[in-house]
C-alpha positions in Angstrom: -15.9 -14.3 -12.0 -14.5 -16.1 -8.9 -14.1 -15.3 -5.4 -11.0 -14.5 -5.5 -11.1 -11.8 -9.1 -13.9 -9.9 -7.0 -12.1 -9.9 -3.7 -8.7 -8.6 -5.9 -11.3 -6.1 -8.0 -13.0 -4.8 -4.8 -9.0 -4.8 -2.9 -7.9 -2.9 -6.4 -10.3 -0.4 -5.9 -10.1 0.8 -2.5 -5.9 0.7 -2.9 -6.7 3.5 -5.7 -9.7 5.1 -4.0 -8.1 5.7 -0.3 -4.0 5.2 -1.0 -4.1 6.5 -4.3 -2.4 3.9 -6.1 -2.4 3.0 -9.4 -3.6 -0.7 -11.0 0.1 -1.4 -11.4 1.0 -0.6 -7.6 -1.8 -2.6 -6.5 -0.3 -6.0 -8.0 2.8 -5.3 -7.3 2.5 -5.0 -3.3 2.7 -7.8 -1.3 -0.5 -9.1 1.1 1.6 -7.7 3.9 2.2 -4.0 2.2 -1.9 -3.9 1.2 -2.3 -4.7 4.7 -0.3 -2.0 6.3 -1.9 0.5 4.5 -5.3 -0.2 4.7 -4.4 -0.1 8.8 -3.2 3.0 9.0 -5.5 4.6 6.3 -7.7 3.2 9.1 -5.8 4.7 11.9 -5.9 0.7 13.6 -3.6 -0.8 15.6 -0.5 -2.3 13.9 -0.3 0.6 11.6 3.7 1.3 11.0 5.0 4.3 12.5 6.0 7.5 10.6 9.0 7.5 8.8 11.9 8.5 10.1 15.1 10.5 8.4 16.8 7.4 8.4 13.7 5.5 6.7 13.3 8.7 4.5 16.8 9.0 2.9 16.9 4.9 2.2 13.5 5.2 0.5 15.4 8.2 -1.5 18.3 5.5 -2.6 16.0 3.3 -3.5 13.9 5.2 -5.7 16.2 7.6 -7.0 13.9 9.8 -9.4 12.3 12.2 -7.2 
């Protein structure tokens, strides 16, 4: 396997184990989204602030399936 393939497999495993992402969620995510999730889980600097009610309302409009 190539270096990219090995790295992608490790990151997909981490995303699944730590964030509960399914493979399709991992592959649709951008590198920035993956980095933000990992930073938030690790509690490191640069983690996104918690969502506020405006953020939640916008997400509910974007993803109305519940």
